[in-house]
C-alpha positions in Angstrom: 97.6 102.4 131.0 94.6 100.6 130.6 95.2 97.1 128.6 92.3 96.4 126.2 91.0 93.2 124.4 91.7 94.7 120.7 90.4 93.0 117.7 92.8 93.6 114.7 89.9 92.9 111.7 91.4 93.0 107.7 91.1 91.5 104.6 94.7 89.6 103.5 94.9 89.6 99.5 95.1 85.8 99.3 92.0 85.3 101.0 89.9 87.8 98.9 87.8 85.9 96.3 88.2 87.4 92.8 86.1 86.8 89.9 87.5 85.2 86.5 86.8 88.6 84.6 88.4 90.9 87.2 90.6 93.6 86.4 94.5 92.5 87.2 94.8 95.3 89.8 91.2 93.6 91.4 93.6 92.8 95.0 95.4 95.9 95.0 93.3 97.8 98.0 93.8 94.6 100.4 96.5 93.9 102.8 99.3 91.8 103.3 100.8 89.6 106.0 103.6 92.2 106.7 100.9 94.8 107.4 98.6 92.9 109.6 101.9 91.6 111.9 103.1 95.3 111.9 99.9 96.4 113.3 99.5 93.7 115.8 103.2 94.3 117.0 102.1 97.9 117.2 99.1 97.8 119.4 100.7 95.1 121.3 103.6 97.8 122.1 100.9 99.6 123.9 99.9 96.6 126.1 97.1 95.8 124.9 95.7 92.1 124.1 95.4 91.6 120.1 93.0 89.2 118.5 93.8 89.2 114.5 90.5 88.2 112.6 89.6 88.3 108.9 86.8 90.7 107.9 85.2 88.1 105.9 81.5 86.4 106.1 82.4 84.8 109.3 82.8 87.8 110.9 79.6 88.0 112.7 80.2 84.8 114.4 84.0 85.5 115.6 83.5 89.2 116.7 80.8 88.1 118.6 82.7 85.0 120.1 85.9 87.0 120.9 84.1 89.8 122.6 86.6 92.8 122.2 86.6 96.2 124.1 87.3 97.7 120.7 87.9 96.9 116.9 91.1 98.3 115.2 89.7 98.3 111.8 91.3 97.9 108.3 88.7 96.2 106.3 88.6 97.1 102.8 85.3 94.6 102.5 84.8 92.2 99.9 81.9 93.3 97.2 79.9 96.1 96.5 79.7 100.1 95.7 80.2 100.6 99.6 82.2 97.8 100.8 84.5 99.5 103.2 81.1 100.2 105.3 80.3 96.8 105.7 82.4 95.9 108.6 81.7 99.2 110.3 77.4 98.5 109.7 78.1 95.1 111.3 79.9 96.7 114.3 77.6 99.5 114.5 74.9 96.6 114.8 76.7 94.8 117.4 77.3 97.8 119.8 81.2 97.1 119.2 84.0 100.1 119.3 86.2 100.8 116.1 88.6 102.9 115.1 88.4 105.0 112.1 85.4 106.5 110.2 81.9 105.3 110.5 79.7 104.0 108.0 78.9 106.9 106.0 82.0 108.7 105.9 83.8 105.6 104.6 80.7 105.1 101.9 81.2 108.8 100.9 85.2 108.3 100.5 85.1 105.5 98.3 82.5 107.0 96.0 84.7 110.0 94.9 81.9 111.5 92.9 80.1 112.0 96.2 83.1 113.2 97.9 83.8 115.9 95.2 80.3 117.1 95.7 80.0 117.5 98.8 83.6 119.4 98.9 82.1 121.9 95.9 78.9 122.8 97.6 81.4 123.2 100.8 83.3 125.7 98.6 86.6 123.4 98.6 88.1 123.4 95.8 88.2 120.3 93.6 88.4 120.2 89.8 85.7 120.5 87.5 83.9 117.2 86.6 81.3 114.6 85.5 80.3 111.3 86.1 79.3 109.2 83.2 77.5 105.9 84.0 76.2 104.4 80.2 79.3 106.3 78.4 77.4 108.0 75.6 76.1 111.2 78.1 77.0 114.5 77.1 80.1 116.3 77.5 79.6 119.0 80.6 80.0 122.5 78.6 82.1 123.2 81.4 84.9 120.7 80.6 87.3 121.0 78.2 90.4 119.0 76.8 92.6 117.5 78.5 90.5 115.4 80.9 91.3 112.8 83.4 88.9 109.7 83.6 89.4 107.0 86.3 86.7 104.9 88.1 84.4 106.4 90.7 84.8 104.2 93.3 88.1 102.5 93.9 91.3 103.6 95.9 94.9 102.6 95.2 95.3 104.2 91.7 93.4 101.1 90.4 91.8 102.3 86.9 94.8 105.1 86.3 97.0 104.1 83.3 98.8 105.8 80.5 95.3 106.5 79.1 93.7 107.8 81.6 94.6 111.6 80.3 92.0 112.0 77.3 92.5 115.0 74.8 89.9 114.4 72.4 86.3 113.2 72.2 87.1 109.4 70.7 90.0 109.1 73.4 87.3 110.0 76.0 84.6 107.6 75.2 87.2 104.8 75.0 88.3 105.1 78.0 85.0 105.8 79.8 83.4 102.5 78.2 86.7 100.9 79.3 85.9 101.8 82.6 82.2 101.2 82.9 82.9 97.9 81.3 86.3 96.7 83.4 85.4 98.1 86.9 81.2 97.9 86.7 80.9 101.4 88.1 80.4 104.5 86.7 83.8 106.4 85.4 84.6 109.8 86.9 85.7 112.2 84.0 88.1 115.7 85.7 89.7 118.5 84.6 93.1 116.8 84.1 95.5 119.1 86.7 99.5 119.1 85.4 100.9 120.0 88.7 102.6 118.2 91.6 101.2 115.7 93.7 101.0 116.2 97.2 99.1 113.8 100.2 98.3 114.9 103.5 98.1 112.9 106.5 96.3 113.4 110.1 94.7 112.5 113.2 92.4 113.6 115.2 88.8 114.6 115.3 86.8 117.7 115.4 86.2 119.1 119.1 82.8 120.0 120.6 82.2 123.8 121.9 84.7 124.1 124.6 86.3 120.5 124.3 89.6 120.6 124.8 92.4 118.7 122.8 93.5 115.3 123.5 97.0 116.0 124.5 99.5 118.5 123.4 99.6 116.7 120.3 97.2 118.3 118.8 96.3 121.8 117.8 92.9 123.8 119.2 91.3 122.5 116.6 91.6 118.5 117.6 94.0 117.8 114.7 97.4 117.0 114.4 98.9 117.3 110.7 101.8 115.4 109.4 103.9 117.2 107.3 103.5 117.2 103.6 104.6 114.8 101.4 105.2 115.2 97.6 105.0 111.9 95.4 107.4 112.6 92.7 107.3 110.1 89.7 108.7 112.0 86.8 111.9 109.6 87.0 109.4 106.3 86.4 107.2 107.3 83.6 106.7 109.6 80.3 104.2 111.6 79.3 101.5 112.9 82.3 104.0 111.3 85.2 100.5 109.7 86.6 100.8 107.9 89.9 99.5 104.9 88.7 97.6 101.6 89.9 101.1 99.5 88.9 103.6 102.0 90.5 101.1 101.8 93.6 101.0 98.6 93.6 104.1 96.4 92.4 106.4 99.4 92.6 105.6 101.4 96.3 109.0 102.3 96.9 109.9 103.4 93.7 108.5 107.1 93.7 110.7 109.9 95.3 108.4 110.4 98.7 109.9 114.0 99.6 108.7 114.8 103.5 108.4 117.2 104.2 107.6 118.4 101.0 109.9 121.5 99.4 107.2 124.3 99.0 106.9 127.5 100.1 105.2 128.0 103.7 102.0 129.3 102.5 101.6 126.3 100.3 102.1 124.0 103.4 99.6 126.3 105.8 97.3 125.8 102.3 97.2 122.1 102.1 97.2 121.0 106.0 93.9 123.7 106.0 92.4 122.0 103.5 93.3 118.1 104.3 91.3 119.1 107.7 88.3 121.0 105.7 87.9 118.1 103.5 88.5 115.7 106.5 85.5 117.4 108.2 83.2 117.8 105.9 82.6 114.2 104.7 82.6 113.5 108.5 85.6 111.3 108.6 87.3 110.4 112.5 90.3 109.7 113.9 92.8 109.0 110.7 92.6 109.8 107.0 94.9 110.4 104.0 94.0 113.5 102.1 95.4 114.2 97.7 95.9 117.4 96.0 97.6 118.1 92.9 98.5 121.6 91.3 96.8 123.1 88.5 97.8 125.3 86.1 96.9 128.1 88.2 99.5 126.8 90.8 96.9 126.4 93.0 96.3 122.8 95.0 92.8 121.0 93.9 91.4 118.3 96.5 91.5 114.7 94.6 90.3 112.3 96.9 89.9 111.4 100.9 91.0 107.9 102.2 89.7 107.2 105.6 91.3 103.7 105.4 94.8 104.7 104.3 97.2 102.1 104.2 99.2 101.5 107.3 102.0 99.1 105.7 105.1 99.5 107.8 107.4 100.1 105.2 105.5 102.2 102.4 102.0 103.0 103.0 102.1 106.9 102.3 100.8 108.2 105.7 103.7 106.2 107.3 106.1 107.4 105.4 104.9 110.8 106.3 105.0 110.2 109.7 108.4 109.2 109.2 109.1 112.7 108.0 109.0 114.3 111.2 110.5 111.5 113.6 106.9 110.1 114.7 107.3 106.3 115.6 105.3 103.5 113.7 104.1 102.2 116.9 103.3 105.6 118.2 101.4 106.5 114.9 99.1 103.0 115.3 98.3 103.5 119.4 97.3 107.5 118.9 94.8 106.6 116.3 93.5 103.6 118.7 93.7 106.3 121.3 91.1 108.4 119.8 88.7 105.9 118.9 88.6 104.9 123.0 88.4 108.1 123.6 85.0 108.8 121.2 83.8 106.0 122.6 84.8 107.1 126.6 87.3 104.3 127.0 89.5 105.8 129.6 93.0 105.4 130.5 93.9 104.0 127.0 
């Protein structure tokens, strides 16, 4: 097996600059030393040389000095509306291979409004929605209370709290203005989906006509879809039972992660198929995690896609889903690397 020089790129929470007036969950997306050490160990288990590098302003110099064969990128970016695209854009400019999605797909993934527009126009099920940029826009006539309000360009449950479900005009305006003011970005307002919540992790890439899957691990479409996982927080919260930013960041092992989810076979097939179609619609690569919630009609609706899913070896959703089919952490990480290497024509990985 070919030994690669792999640059592991990340943003540690403790090194991310935070403004004095930043929201309390401003660091929710960023990684811990445990995640970096877990990834380093997993990549080294494949015989690779691993060089950890902080994905900050120094990266332009350090990455050129290191001269890696490929990068394993988990950088969230430091600032801006398309922060997850910054490191991929730098690597594209330098011509350095890297794992996971490219520039545009990361930007789309982070901007939930754009992702939902693409899914809607692709005929994929997502709840009716509207973006609020000022807070005083008239409510779309297609939307009826109750509604759900969240920041349009954040992940990890940021900006989701007990006030996110709004039931009248006053609550809507207050929460929308709070999101715009606190997170300095548009608010996404969508029909509230009261049903069960699921997440689906997947590995793979769309195959070209006549192309064969990388191995028997992948299906005829080129994907390995992990077991559907249900996220049950009913024992942690009251009222709407929301998977809030507080739960995700402060008590990640608090929810009940049911994997494989106790659901009928036809719903399982539907969720897995929709996950692949949502992945392909935005041009994701190698790995992603797709979130769903059931509506009042019992049907699944796309919430969002994460093209940089958390990879903490203990509690990240996609890692727990892999565990649901007895897929070891090291194997999960090395498969992501192999997929990326294959895209760049790096053989023998």
